[in-house]
N, C-alpha and C positions, 0 to 999 in steps of 0.2 A: 718746451717740453710738454706743456699742456695740450698743444695741438696734436702731438703724436699720441699721447695717452688717450685722447678722446676718439681716435679712429681705431684703436686696438680692438674694441668689441666687434666692429664691422669686419676687420681683417680676420679675427678669430672665427667668425661665422663663415666667412668664405673658405678658410682653411678646412673646416669641418665639412662643408658642402661639396668641396671638390678635392677629395683625398688624393687623386692621382695627378693633379695639376702642379706645375712648377710656378712658384710665386717669387717675384722679386719686389722688394720694397725700397723705393728711392727715399733716402732719409739723410738729413745732415749728419756729418761724421760725428759731431759731438753728442748726438742722441742715438747713435746706432746701438748702444748698450741696452736700450729699452726693448730691443727685439730678442734678447737672450732667452726669454721664456718661450719663444716661438721659433724653434729650429728650422721649420720648413720655410720661413721667410728669409730669403737670401738678401742681405742688405747691399744696396748700391749706394755708396757714400758720396754725398755732395759736400764739397769744402766751402764753408761759408765765406771765408776770406776772399776766395777767388770770385764768388758771386757778388761780393760787395764792391769789387773793383771793376769799373766800366771796361777797362782794357781786357780783363781776363774772364768776365762774366759769360760772354757768348761762347768762348772756348770751353769753359767748364760745363756749360749746359750741353754743348755739342758732344763733349767727351762722355758725359753721363748718358746722353741719349744713345750713343753707339753701344753702350753696355746693355741697353734694353733691346737692341736689335734682334728680331726674331720672335718677339712676343706677339701673341695673337690679339691681345686687347690691353688697354690701359684704363685704370680707374683713377681719376684725379680727385683726391679727397681734400685738396687745398684750394684749388680754384683761383690761382694767381698766374701771372704771365710766365714766371719761371717754371712752375709745375706743369703748365700746358706745353711749353716749348720742348721739354725733355722727350715726351713720347712722339712729338712731331719730328724732332731731329732723329729719333730712333726709327722712324719709318713705320710706326705702328699704325695699322690701317683703321682699327676701331678704337676710338678715343672717347671714353665716357667722362662726363662731368656731373657734379651733384646739384647743379642749378644755381649755385651761389657764387658764380664766377665774378672776378674783378679784373681790372687792368686789361680788358680785351681778351681774357683767356678763352671765353666762349667761342671766339672766332676760330680757335684751333681745336675745338672739341666738336666731333660730328655726331655725338649722341649725348643728350642732356636731359636731366630731370627738369621739370618746370620749376621755376623759382617759387619757394614758399619760405616765409620767415619761420625758422625753428632753431632749436639749439643744435650745437655742433655734433653732439652724439646722434641726434635724430637725423641730421643731414647725412652723416656718414652711413648710418644704418639704412637710411632710405636708398642710398646708392647700391649698397650690397643687396638689399631686398629686391630692387627692380632688376638688377643683373641676374640674381638667382632665379627670379620668376621666369625670365626669358629662357632659362635653361632647365625649367621644370622643377626648380628647388623652391621650397617654401620656408617661411619663418626666419629668413635671414635678416629681418629688421628688428629682431628681438634683442633687447639689451640684457647682458649678464655681466657680473663683475669678474672679468676674465683672469684676474690675478689672485682671486680668493683662494684657490686651491693650488697655487704655484708653490713649489718647494723653494723656500727662501733660506739664506744662510742664517744660522742662529745669531741672535743679538742679546747680549747681557746688559744692554744699555738701560733697560727699564724692567727690572726683574719683577716677576709676579710672586708675591709672598703667599705662603700657605695660609689658607683661611681668609684671604683677602675678599672683602665684600663691597668695598667702595667702587663706584664706577671710575674708570681710567679715562681721563680727558686730556687730549693733546692740544696745546695752544700754539698756533702758528701765526705770529704777528707780522712776518715779513712777506715781501713779494720780490720779484725781479726789479732791477733798477728801472727798466722800461715801464714797469707797472707800479711805480712809486705812488701814483695818485690813487691806487686802490687800497692803500694801507689804512687801517683803523688807527686812530691816535693811541700812542703808548699809554697815556694816562687812563684811557678806557680799558685797555688790556689789564693793567695793574689792578684797577678797580674790580674787573671781572674775576681775576684770580683770587682776590681777597674774598669775594662772595662765594666762590666755589670751593675754596680750600677746605672748609670744615666738613664738606660732604663728599669730596672726590679726591682721588689720587691724581695730581696734576703734573705735567711736564711741559716745558717750553721746547719747541723745535725751532732752532735758529740756523739759517742758511749762511752762505758766504757773505751776503750783504748785511748780516746782523752780527758779525763777529765782535764788533765794538760793544755789543750788549751782553756778551757771554759772561762777563764778571759782575756787572752792576745789576742786571735785571733779576737774576736769581736772588741776590742780596736784598734788593728793594722789595721783591714780591714774596720772598720766602718759598719760592717754587724752584726746584732744580731744573736745569736744562739738559736735554740729551747731549752727549758729547758729539763732536763732528764724526759722522759715520759715512762709509761708502753707501751708495744709493740703495742697493738691495738689502743691506743691513738696516738702513733707515726704514725701508718698507717693512721689514720684519718687526721692528719696534712699533710702527704705525698699526700693524695688523693686530697687536695686542690691545689697542685702545677700544673703549666703548664708544667714544665720540671724538671727532676732530673738529675744532673750531678754527676757521681759516678764512682768509680773504680769497679773492679770485686769483689763484696762483696754482702752480703745478701740483703742490701737495693736496689741494682740493681734489684733483682728478685722480691722483694716486690713491687717496682714501676711497673714492667711489669704486675704483677697479678692484680694491682689496676687499670690498664689501663692508667697510667701516662707515657707519652713519656720519655724515658731515653736516655741520652748521656753517653755511657759507655767508659771510658778511659782504654785501655788495653795495656799491655806491655808483660809480660811473659805469660799471659793467651792466649791460642789458641782460636781464635774466632770461629773456626770450632767446638769446644767442649763447650766453655764457652759463646757462643753467645746467642742472644736473638731472639725470633720469629720475622719474617718479619712483619713490620708495628708497632713494639713496640718501635722503636727509632733507634739509630745509634751507631756505634762503631767507635772510633777514635784511631788510632795507629800511632806510629812513623815509622813503617815498616823498622826497621833495620835488618841486616842480621841474627843476632843470636836470633831473636824473632820470634815465641814463644819458650820458654824453660821451663824446670822443675827444674832449679837450684835456689832453694829458698835462698841460701846463697851467691848469686852473689853480689860481692862488687861494681861493676860498675853501675848496674841498668840503663844502657844507654837507654833501651827501654822506660823507664818512664821519665828519665831526658831529653831526646831529643824530647819528645812530647811537641809541642809548643802551647802556648795560642792561637795563630792565627789559628791553625788547629781547635781548639774547637769552636772558634768564627765563623769560616767559616761553620762548621757543623750546628751550631745553626741558 
C-alpha cells in the first residue's frame, strides 16, 4: 500500500498538467480502492495470486498488457520486471522508467531517468517532472499532500470535544507481516504513551496484524484504541490528529498525504529511500552501525531496540 501512496502526488500532478489526457493506472486489485479520490485514473487491476504462480504469471501480465493497448506512453513508477513487462506486452512504443529499475526492467524501458539515490516520493515526482518538461509543463516535481482536501466519510471514532486544547497524537505500533522487522518494541510504545498521556489526547491505531492487542494494550497503557474502521473512515480519523507516531508502514504515508505531521521511527529502513518529503514531519533513528539493512530475519533488531523513548520525545 505504501508503494501506491507514494506515487499519488506524481500522478496527481500529471492529472492536472494534462486535463484532456486519458490515464490508466495499473494497480494490484487489492489496492485499487486507493484511486477512488482520483476519478480520472482508470484502474487496470492486476491479480496478485496469479502473479505469484509461475504457471499463470505470464498469462496475467499479458492479459493486463492487452488492456493498455493503444496507450501512447507508459510511465513505470515501480521499476521491477513485472511492471516493465506489462507495457511491453501492451505494445506501448514509448516506455519511461524512473531510473531505479531492478530485475532487468531497464532492458524493457526505452526512456529512463539517470539513477540517483533518493526517496520514493522524489523518484516518482522526478519522473513526472521530466515527462512534463518534455511537453512544456513545469512544476510537476513539486510535492503536495494530495489527500488533504479530499472529502472523506465522517468518522465518530475519535470525537473532538468542545474546547479541547490538547494535541491529538495517534500511536501506530504495527506494520505488515512482511515488515515485522521494522516494529518498535511494545514496551517502548507503552513507555512513550505513559510519558505523553498527561499532555496529549492519545489513541492507538491497530491493524489486522495487531488484533490480539486490541483488548490488553488499552488496558495496559490506559489509552483507547480506534475501533476497526474501513480505510477511508480511518483516514478521516487520522486527519484529525496533530501528529502521528508510526514506524515505516502504510499509515506513515497516509498521514503524509493527509497533511498530518508524522514522526517516523526507522531502523532497518533507509531514510534516503523510505523517507518523507521535507516539511512532512521527522525521522527518528538509533543510528547504529549496521543500520540501514535489508536483513528481514535479523534476530537482534538492535536498530529498533536501541531507539529510545527520550529520542522520540525530544523530536516531538
